[in-house]
Structure formats: structure tokens, C-alpha cells
C-alpha positions in Angstrom: 35.9 135.9 -42.4 38.0 139.2 -43.6 38.3 140.5 -40.3 37.8 137.4 -38.4 41.3 135.3 -39.6 43.6 138.5 -38.7 41.9 138.8 -35.1 42.7 135.0 -34.4 46.5 135.3 -35.9 46.7 138.2 -33.2 45.4 136.7 -30.7 47.5 133.2 -31.3 50.8 135.8 -31.8 49.8 137.2 -28.0 49.1 133.8 -26.4 52.7 133.3 -28.2 54.0 135.6 -26.8 52.2 135.4 -23.0 53.7 132.4 -23.0 57.2 132.9 -24.2 57.7 135.5 -21.3 56.1 133.6 -18.4 59.1 132.7 -15.5 60.6 129.5 -15.6 59.6 127.4 -13.1 61.8 126.5 -10.1 62.6 122.7 -9.8 60.3 121.2 -7.2 62.2 120.9 -4.1 63.8 117.2 -3.1 61.2 115.4 -1.3 62.3 113.1 1.8 62.0 109.5 0.9 59.5 107.8 3.5 61.2 104.8 5.6 59.0 102.4 3.3 60.5 104.0 0.3 63.9 103.6 1.6 64.2 100.2 2.7 62.6 99.5 -1.4 65.4 101.3 -2.7 68.3 99.7 -0.3 66.7 95.6 -1.6 66.4 96.9 -4.9 70.2 97.5 -4.5 71.2 94.3 -2.7 68.9 93.1 -5.5 71.2 93.6 -8.8 71.7 91.4 -10.9 68.7 88.5 -10.0 66.0 87.9 -12.4 62.5 86.0 -11.9 61.9 83.8 -9.1 65.2 84.6 -7.4 64.5 88.6 -7.3 61.0 88.2 -6.4 61.6 85.7 -3.5 64.8 87.7 -2.2 62.3 91.0 -2.7 59.2 89.7 -0.2 62.4 88.8 2.4 64.0 91.7 2.2 60.8 93.8 2.4 59.3 91.7 5.0 62.5 92.0 7.2 60.7 94.1 9.7 59.4 91.1 11.5 62.6 89.9 12.6 63.3 93.6 13.9 60.0 93.3 15.7 61.2 90.9 17.6 64.0 92.6 19.4 62.6 96.0 19.8 61.1 96.3 23.4 58.3 97.4 24.3 57.7 100.9 26.0 55.8 100.7 29.8 53.1 102.3 27.8 53.0 99.5 25.4 53.3 96.6 28.4 50.8 98.2 30.4 48.3 98.1 26.9 49.3 95.1 26.7 48.4 93.6 30.3 44.9 95.3 29.9 44.0 93.8 27.0 45.1 90.6 28.0 42.9 91.1 31.5 39.9 92.3 29.7 39.1 89.1 27.5 35.6 88.4 27.7 34.8 92.0 27.6 32.7 93.8 24.8 31.6 97.3 24.6 31.2 99.8 27.1 32.3 97.3 30.2 35.8 97.2 28.4 35.6 100.8 27.5 35.3 101.0 31.1 37.7 98.2 32.2 40.6 100.0 29.9 40.1 102.8 31.6 40.4 102.1 34.5 43.1 100.0 34.3 45.5 102.1 32.2 45.6 104.9 34.9 47.2 102.5 37.5 
């Protein structure tokens, strides 16, 4: 026991010194916010001062504003072709639909 106590004290001291000598970590680089996070931040700023149901309703409307933005968004030619082919493929299933879509998208 008399030999064990100084050994434990020496280990504790060594561990403490090793931690003290370890270099400090550099701060993590700032990550860019995702579009959803940016939208949440903007809606939160606009909702300042609102509480309860009023805030909840506002946040729901603000965060779902993308629906109206989609309506104003024009489709690319590829998206228009996909939409047309999907309408024409109604009723087809499985391999038949896959073959039809492949041929339709090539046109």
C-alpha cells in the first residue's frame, strides 16, 4: 500500500501535466447555413415580439412560403418533358412503364 500511493500520485501528476501541455484546439470553422436554416433564421427575426398562437401561425405561414414560390418557378425543358411523359404513361406499370418512359424521354 505504501508503494502504491506514491505511484498513483505520480500518475495523476503526469496526467495533469500532459493535459496542461496539450495545444489548445482551434475554434471550429463556421459552417454555412442550409437554405432551410437561413429561412428559419429570417422567419424568427420577423416573428420578434409575437407569442403563442400568433407566433405559431406566423411561423407556419412563413416557413411554408415556398409553396407560392414554386408556382412562380418555370419548369426546365427536361422537367416539362418529364411531366408530359408522366401524363402519357398513366395506366402503364412495371417494365412496360419503364420502357415507355425511357423511349419518351429520348424523343
